[in-house]
C-alpha positions in Angstrom: -78.6 52.5 10.3 -76.5 55.1 8.8 -74.3 56.7 10.9 -74.2 60.3 10.5 -71.6 62.6 9.9 -70.5 65.4 11.6 -67.6 68.3 11.1 -65.0 69.8 13.5 -64.4 66.3 15.5 -68.0 67.1 17.6 -68.4 63.1 17.0 -68.4 60.7 19.6 -67.9 56.6 19.3 -69.2 54.6 21.7 -68.8 51.2 21.6 -70.8 49.4 25.1 -73.0 46.2 25.1 -76.0 48.1 25.0 -78.0 51.4 26.8 -79.5 51.4 29.3 -81.5 54.0 31.6 -78.8 54.5 33.8 -76.5 55.6 30.8 -78.9 58.8 30.1 -77.2 61.2 32.2 -73.8 60.6 30.3 -75.6 60.5 26.8 -77.5 64.0 27.9 -74.2 65.4 29.1 -73.0 64.6 25.8 -75.9 66.3 24.1 -75.1 69.5 26.4 -71.9 69.6 25.6 -72.7 69.7 22.1 -71.5 66.3 20.8 -73.1 64.1 18.6 -72.7 60.7 19.1 -72.2 57.0 17.5 -73.1 54.2 19.3 -72.3 51.1 18.6 -73.9 48.1 20.8 -74.6 44.3 20.8 -78.1 44.1 22.1 -80.9 46.8 20.8 -82.6 47.8 23.7 -86.0 49.7 21.7 -87.0 52.1 25.0 -83.1 53.8 24.8 -84.1 54.8 21.4 -85.4 58.5 23.6 -82.1 59.2 24.4 -80.8 60.4 21.2 -81.3 62.9 18.9 -81.5 63.4 14.6 -77.7 63.7 14.8 -76.9 60.1 16.5 -76.5 57.2 14.6 -76.8 54.1 16.6 -76.0 50.7 15.1 -76.0 46.6 16.1 -72.9 45.0 15.6 -72.7 42.4 13.7 -72.0 39.1 15.2 -69.8 37.3 12.4 -66.3 38.7 13.8 -65.7 39.4 9.7 -68.3 41.1 8.9 -68.3 43.2 12.6 -64.6 43.9 11.6 -65.4 45.0 8.3 -68.4 47.6 9.7 -66.0 49.1 12.3 -63.2 50.1 9.9 -65.4 51.7 7.7 -67.0 53.8 9.8 -63.5 54.9 10.9 -62.3 55.0 7.6 -65.6 57.9 6.9 -65.8 59.3 10.2 -62.2 59.5 11.8 -62.0 63.5 10.8 -64.8 64.0 12.9 -64.4 62.2 15.6 -63.1 63.8 18.6 -62.4 60.6 20.6 -63.7 56.8 21.1 -64.9 55.6 24.7 -64.5 52.1 24.6 -65.7 49.9 27.8 -63.4 47.2 28.2 -65.0 43.9 28.9 -65.8 42.8 25.4 -64.0 39.9 23.5 -63.5 42.4 20.5 -62.9 45.7 22.3 -59.5 46.0 21.8 -59.8 45.4 18.0 -61.8 49.4 18.2 -58.8 50.9 20.2 -56.0 49.6 17.8 -58.1 50.9 15.0 -58.5 54.3 17.1 -54.9 54.4 17.2 -54.1 53.7 13.4 -56.9 56.6 12.5 -55.2 58.4 15.4 -58.5 59.0 16.8 -58.3 59.6 21.2 -59.5 56.5 23.1 -61.0 57.2 26.6 -61.5 53.7 28.4 -64.2 54.0 30.6 -63.8 51.7 33.7 -67.2 51.1 34.9 -66.8 47.9 37.4 -64.8 45.6 35.0 -61.6 46.0 36.6 -63.0 44.1 39.8 -63.6 41.1 37.8 -60.6 41.3 35.7 -58.9 41.0 39.2 -60.8 38.0 40.7 -59.9 36.2 37.1 -63.6 36.7 36.8 -62.8 36.5 32.5 -62.0 34.1 30.1 -58.0 34.9 28.7 -59.3 36.4 25.1 -61.3 38.8 27.7 -58.3 39.7 30.0 -56.1 40.2 27.0 -58.6 42.4 25.4 -59.4 44.6 28.4 -55.2 44.8 29.5 -54.7 46.1 25.7 -57.6 48.5 26.4 -55.9 49.8 29.6 -52.5 50.2 28.2 -53.4 51.5 24.7 -56.2 54.2 26.0 -54.9 57.8 26.3 -57.2 58.4 29.7 -59.0 55.6 32.1 -62.0 57.2 33.5 -62.6 55.6 36.5 -65.6 55.6 38.7 -64.9 54.1 42.0 -62.0 55.0 44.3 -60.9 51.5 45.0 -60.1 51.5 40.9 -57.3 53.8 41.1 -54.8 51.2 43.3 -55.4 48.3 40.7 -54.6 50.9 37.5 -51.7 52.1 39.1 -50.5 48.3 39.4 -51.2 47.9 35.7 -48.8 50.8 35.3 -51.9 53.3 33.4 -50.4 56.7 33.9 -53.5 59.0 32.3 -56.8 58.5 34.9 -59.6 60.5 35.8 -62.1 60.0 38.2 -65.5 61.1 37.8 -68.4 58.9 39.9 -72.1 58.3 38.6 -74.8 61.2 39.3 -78.3 61.5 39.2 -80.7 64.2 37.5 -82.5 66.3 39.8 -85.8 65.3 40.7 -88.5 67.7 40.0 -90.2 67.1 43.1 -88.4 67.3 47.0 -89.9 64.7 49.6 -93.3 65.7 51.2 -92.6 67.0 54.8 -96.0 66.1 56.2 -95.8 63.2 58.1 -98.8 61.5 57.9 -99.2 61.9 53.9 -95.4 61.0 53.9 -95.5 57.5 55.2 -98.7 56.7 53.7 -97.3 56.1 50.4 -94.1 55.0 51.8 -95.7 51.4 52.3 -92.4 49.1 51.5 -90.0 48.4 54.3 -86.9 46.9 52.4 -86.1 47.3 48.5 -83.5 45.4 46.8 -83.0 47.3 43.6 -80.1 45.8 41.6 -79.0 42.8 39.6 -77.9 39.3 41.8 -74.5 38.7 41.6 -72.1 37.3 44.1 -70.5 40.1 45.6 -74.0 41.1 46.5 -75.6 39.1 49.0 -79.3 38.3 48.4 -79.0 35.0 50.1 -78.2 37.4 53.4 -81.2 39.5 52.2 -83.7 36.5 52.0 -82.4 34.4 54.9 -82.6 37.6 57.4 -86.7 38.4 56.3 -87.2 34.8 56.5 -86.6 35.1 60.6 -89.6 36.1 62.9 -88.7 39.1 63.6 -89.6 40.5 59.9 -92.4 38.5 59.2 -94.8 41.6 59.1 -92.8 43.7 56.8 -92.7 44.0 53.2 -90.6 44.0 51.1 -89.3 43.8 47.1 -86.3 42.1 45.9 -86.2 43.4 42.2 -83.2 42.2 39.7 -83.7 38.9 38.2 -82.6 38.7 34.8 -83.5 36.0 32.7 -80.5 35.7 30.5 -77.9 36.5 33.9 -74.6 34.5 34.3 -75.9 34.0 37.9 -78.9 32.1 37.5 -77.9 29.4 40.4 -78.3 32.6 43.0 -81.8 33.2 41.1 -83.1 29.8 41.2 -82.2 29.8 45.2 -84.4 32.8 45.6 -87.3 31.7 43.6 -87.4 28.3 45.2 -87.2 30.0 48.8 -90.2 32.1 48.2 -91.6 34.0 51.3 -94.7 35.4 51.9 -93.1 39.0 53.0 -91.3 39.2 49.8 -91.9 39.6 46.5 -89.2 38.9 43.7 -89.2 41.0 40.8 -87.8 41.0 37.4 -85.1 44.2 36.3 -87.1 47.1 36.4 -85.8 49.5 33.5 -87.7 52.5 35.2 -87.8 52.1 39.1 -89.1 55.3 40.4 -92.2 54.1 41.2 -91.0 51.5 43.7 -88.5 54.6 44.9 -91.6 56.4 45.9 -93.1 54.0 48.4 -89.8 52.5 49.8 -88.6 53.2 53.2 -85.3 51.5 52.9 -82.9 50.8 50.3 -80.7 47.5 50.7 -76.9 46.9 49.6 -74.9 44.4 51.1 -72.3 44.5 48.5 -68.1 44.8 48.6 -68.6 47.7 46.3 -71.0 50.2 47.4 -69.5 53.6 46.1 -71.7 55.4 43.4 -73.8 52.4 42.7 -76.5 53.6 40.1 -79.3 52.3 42.2 -77.7 53.3 45.8 -77.7 57.2 44.3 -81.3 56.9 42.3 -82.8 55.8 45.6 -81.5 58.5 47.6 -82.5 60.9 45.3 -86.0 59.9 46.3 -85.4 60.0 49.9 -85.1 56.5 50.2 -83.1 55.8 53.6 -80.0 53.4 52.5 -78.4 50.4 54.4 -75.0 50.0 52.7 -71.8 48.0 54.1 -68.7 49.9 55.2 -66.6 49.7 52.0 -64.1 51.7 50.6 -65.8 54.8 49.1 -68.9 54.5 51.8 -68.1 57.2 53.7 -68.3 59.6 50.8 -71.9 58.9 50.5 -73.5 57.1 53.5 -72.9 58.7 57.0 -74.0 56.4 59.4 -77.0 57.7 61.9 -77.4 60.7 59.4 -78.7 59.5 55.6 -78.4 56.1 56.0 -77.2 53.0 57.9 -73.3 51.6 58.0 -72.7 47.9 58.7 -69.7 45.7 58.6 -69.7 43.0 55.6 -71.3 40.2 57.1 -75.1 38.5 57.7 -75.2 39.4 61.7 -74.0 43.3 60.9 -76.8 43.5 58.4 -79.4 42.1 60.7 -78.5 44.4 63.2 -78.9 47.2 60.6 -82.0 46.4 59.2 -83.9 45.6 62.8 -82.7 49.3 63.8 -84.0 50.7 60.7 -87.4 49.0 61.7 -86.8 50.4 65.0 -86.1 54.0 64.0 -88.4 56.7 64.9 -90.8 58.5 62.7 -89.4 61.7 63.1 -85.7 60.1 62.9 -86.6 58.6 59.7 -87.6 61.7 57.8 -84.8 63.6 59.1 -82.4 60.9 58.0 -85.0 60.5 54.5 -84.5 64.4 54.0 -80.9 64.2 54.4 -80.2 61.3 52.0 -82.1 63.3 49.2 -80.0 66.5 49.9 -76.8 64.4 49.8 -77.7 63.5 46.1 -78.6 66.8 45.2 -75.4 68.6 46.8 -72.5 65.7 45.7 -74.0 63.4 43.0 -76.1 66.6 40.8 -76.0 66.7 37.0 -74.3 69.8 37.3 -72.0 68.8 39.0 -71.1 65.9 36.4 -71.5 67.8 33.6 -68.5 70.1 34.8 -66.4 67.4 35.1 -67.1 65.7 31.8 -66.1 68.7 30.3 -63.0 68.9 32.0 -62.2 65.6 30.9 -62.9 66.4 27.6 -60.9 69.3 27.5 -57.7 67.2 28.0 -57.9 66.5 24.0 -56.5 69.4 22.2 -57.8 69.1 18.9 
């Protein structure tokens, strides 16, 4: 695909694994600020084509290293005068090459830290990937981090220029139904899991708790099975231990219909703040159950717009039981508070304003 040229340095080059629905708000914001995009991906997602406009370019990177290198060099050589900056997601093995090329052509670089740093800390990547990530962090002009815990890790790496901007959610056209009968008639899913299956998110706790007699009559969904997952062993365990009260589904690209029918959203994880599925669920009024982690208090207030529990199975089960026993009137109040929290603190307008501040740090 031809990557278009736009003058006056109003084009952003983005290197990312693939484009998925949660990237849409960022793309929309870039367009709103007047930028055109050149997106380079490892894997093409046909559903994402609707996110772009006629001035954007979209290209799949060649798997051959030398062809890929030539492709990227030619792009920079032809377009560097129109590039406002490069945005790089650091966990790719070759990400450092794109940063070095940006440096060579004097194009500013923003390293977008979306959670890769946690796995870097836990030695979760191979040596080449870790080296590539280190180069990205150190040579980027700004590291854009989205989770509060990341700042201390970046400081330990002596990364000096950082910018905090968390995820956000587009404003919903519809508000919650206030009439109790209609409201509960639609909400027929008790507990909803809507995240990928990874070790740090304790799906095993969720399945084990739901197997107990107390929850036998509940109706629940776990959506997040990926066919090409690194953690197939965890997924196989879930599928092997099938429960009558738990529907196990593949990853859902548009989960809006599930959110509209769910009462509670569960996230027993070591990282909570601004989890995109959590924000989406709360924007639909789904009351969250989340583990107490750094940043949790910035989005969920226990007993007001959700339930907060200690990061262990026993505490998680107590929270689930408490949720099941919540009176209707209190539940509706919490549901409305959850939706209002997103509207007030995680809105598109707020995100757009902060993104503009980030980009304005480059005086081009």
